[in-house]
N, C-alpha and C positions, 0 to 999 in steps of 0.2 A: 155081813149085815151091819155090824157096828161101824165099820168104815164108811158105809153108804150114809148112815145116819149122821156121822160126823161131817161128811162132805156136804150134805144138805144144810146142816146148821151152819157150816162155814160160808156157804153161798149166801144164805139168808143174812148172816151177820155182815158179810162183806157189802152186800147191797144196802142194808140199812145204815151201815157206817159211812158209805158214800153220801147218803142223804143227809146224815148229821153233819158231815164236813161242809156240805153246801150251805146248810142252815148257819153254820158257825161263820162262814164267810160273808153272810148277809144278815148281820146282827140287827139291822133296822127293821126287819120284818116283824109283823104283828104276831101275837100269840097264836091267833087262828091260822095264819099262814104257816107258822112253825109246826102247829099240829098236823096240817095237811101234808107237810114235807116229810115228817119223820114217822107218821103212824100209817099202818096198813090195816084196813078194816074189812077186808074181804075173806080172811082165812076162816076155816071152820074150826075154831079154837074156843075151848071152854065147854062147860056143860054141868050136869047136876053131879054133886059129890057128896058123900057122907063121911065125915071124919070126926075126930075127938080133939077139942081144943086144950090149951095148956092148963086149964082149970078142971079138966075131965068132963066137960060138957059135950054132948053130941051136938054136932054142927052140920048143917047142910048149906049149900049155895044160897038157898032160898032165904036163909036168915039175914042176908045182906042186901035184900032188895031195897031199892030206894037210895043206895049209896053207890058211889064208884067204888070198884075194887082194885087194889094193887096186889097182884098175886105173884109171889116169888117162891121157887122151889130150890131147896138147898139143904144143908145139914149143919148141925151146931159144931161139929168137929172140923169144918172147913177152915183152913188156916188164914185165908186172905180175901178171896173173891167174895164169898158170902158175907162176911162182916162188912166189907167196903160197900156192897150194894145195899145191905140192910140199913146201914148208916145213911146212905143217900135217900132211901125211902122215907126214913124217920125225918130227916132234914126237910125233904120236900113237903111232907105233910105239915110240918111246923111253918114253913114259909107261906102256906096258904092262909094263915091266920085262922079266923073263925070258919072260913070255908073248908078247913081241914076236917072238920066234924062230919062233912059229908063224904069222906073218903075212908074206907076201911082197908088198912094194910094187912096182908095175910102172908105168913110164912109157912109153907108146906114142907115138912121134912121129906127127903128121900132116903132117910136112915132110920126107919121106924124101930129097928132093934135096939138102938142106943138113945134115940130121942123120944123117950116116954114123956107123958104130960108133966110129970114132976120136974124132969130135967129141962124141958122147954120153959117151964114157969120161971126157972132161974136165969134162962138165957135170953128170952125175948125183951124183957124190960130194959136191957142195956141199950136197945135201939130206939124204942118209943113205947110210951105208956099204953098206947092203944093197938100196938102190933099184937096180932093174935097168932100164936103158934098152933099149927094143926098137925095131927099125927093119926095113926091108925094101924091096922094090921098090914101085912105086905101086900095083900090083894087090894085093899082100899087105896093104898098109895099108888100102886100100879095103875088102877083104873083112873085116878085123879091125873096122874102124869100123862096117861095116854090121851086124855081129853084135851090137855094143854100141849100136847105134842112135845113133851119133855123127855129128853134122853138122859138116863142115868145108869151106871154100872158100878158094881163093887169091884174094887182093885186092891189086890193083896200088896202089903208093903214088904219088900224083900228083907229078910232077916228079922222080922217081927211078927207077932201074933195079931197085931192090929191090922186094920184095913183103911183105905180111904175110898172116896167115891168120885168118879168122873160124872159130871152132869152139865147139861145145858144150863145157861144162866140168864135167860131173858126175864124181864120184869113186865108181866101182862097187865094191861089196863082194860077193865070191863066196865060196861055202862051200868046204869041204875037197874037195868032189867037183867043183868047177868050176861050180856052179850058182849062179844069181843070187839074192842076198839083198836087195839094195836099193842106194840110192845116196845119197851126201851132196851137197848143193848146193855151188856155189862159195862159198868164204868160210866153210865150216863151221870153227868153232874146234876145235883139236886135242884139247882136253879132252873135248868132246862126242863127237868121233869115237872117241876112246879108249874112253870109257865104253860106246858101242855095240858096238865090236869086243870089248871084254872080256865083255860079256854073251853074245856069240855064242861065244866061246872057252870060257866056262863051261857053256854049254848042252850037254845030252846029245845025242850023235849019234844 
């Protein structure tokens, strides 16, 4: 089952990477055209969730209506990929200038046993002052991950009592009504991310 999920994720990532490479080769294209090239808006991704933010406040997806959401699933002990993508998210929001206030970045942990609210409160400010860390119990995290088609699995570290987590690493962009617009693959540069988000912010509702 895990191999199947990984294969599906690899196919999706490969397809999107191809689109990104095409965009890179045609740098004169407008932000709107860029958006159409790299975003897929037809997948049944997203939905209602109930989680706890890093201040201990109960949060649902409805709290963010009226704003675009950047949703990223990861864990604070992730050594490289998660910090890199969270940094890109924060930089993209800053590059939007005042328009960044219309975007809510969300970091949903897939490691609720270690990523309690107090721990996330120390972690998320490193990446952006408005990045909201979200956690919950195992069932709440599982339900949220399922809605966003996120794969994650705990993996033992040989010779150690600790563990790591394998997980998919897409950054999901949701519209002002909480509906799926598309995703950015891991490693997407912040300037490209900002250009796509700006195009959506400028689009008529």
